[in-house]
N, C-alpha and C positions, 0 to 999 in steps of 0.2 A: 288388710290381709290377716287371716287367723294364724296364730303361732302353731308350729308343728307340735303335736301332742305325743310324738313317738311312734311306736309300732301300732299298726292298724289290725294286727292279727288278734282275733277274739278267741278266748279259750272255749273249748266245747262245753255245752251245757249238760250233756249226758255222757257218762263214762261207762264203758263195758269192760268186764273182767272175764277172761276165759277161765272155765272151770273144767274139772275132770268129769267125764260122763260115766254114769253107772252102766252096768251090763244091759239093762233094758233099753236105755236110750241109744247105746251103741248098736244093739241088734235092730232097733227101729231104723236107724240111719242106714245100716247095711242092707236091710230089706228094701228100703226105698231106692237105694242105688242099684240093687239087683233088678228090681222091677223096671226101673228106667232103662237099664241096659238091655233087658229082654224086649221091651217095647221098641227101642231103637233098632235092635237086630231084626225083629219081625218086620218093621216098616221098610228097612233097607232090603230085606229079602223079597218082600212083595213088590217093591219098585223094580228090582232087578229081574223078576220073573215075568214082568209084563211083556206081551208080544205086541209089536206095533200092528195096528189094523190098517191094511192097505185098501184103498178104494178099488172097486172092481175094474175101473178103467186102467189102473196101473199094474194089474196082474197080467203077466204075459200069457197069451193063448198059444196052443200048439196045434198045427194043422195035421192033416192025415199023413204027411211026409215026415212029421216029427220036427219040423222047423218052427221057430217062433214067429208068430204073425205080428207084424208091426202095424200098429194103428196110428193114424195121425192124432196128434195132441190137440185138444180144444184149447183155444186161447181164453184167457180170463176176461177179456173185453169182447163184446159182440162185434162181429165183422160188419163193416159198412158196405152197403150196396151201391 
């Protein structure tokens, strides 16, 4: 059996240090954020404006009396004879 060597946590090989952004970098980041927000708003607006398309069979018909004509529904499976 091997002796325990202690902690198995390895230190990171790359270190990152946060720095202050200059005005140009800040404006670039803000422009990207505004563009992404506008794109998301447009997509949500288009999706909410969609009108469901109904099949002709499911649109109710009105007869000369003004009453809705009921039609029998067709089954998904063919009828056996």
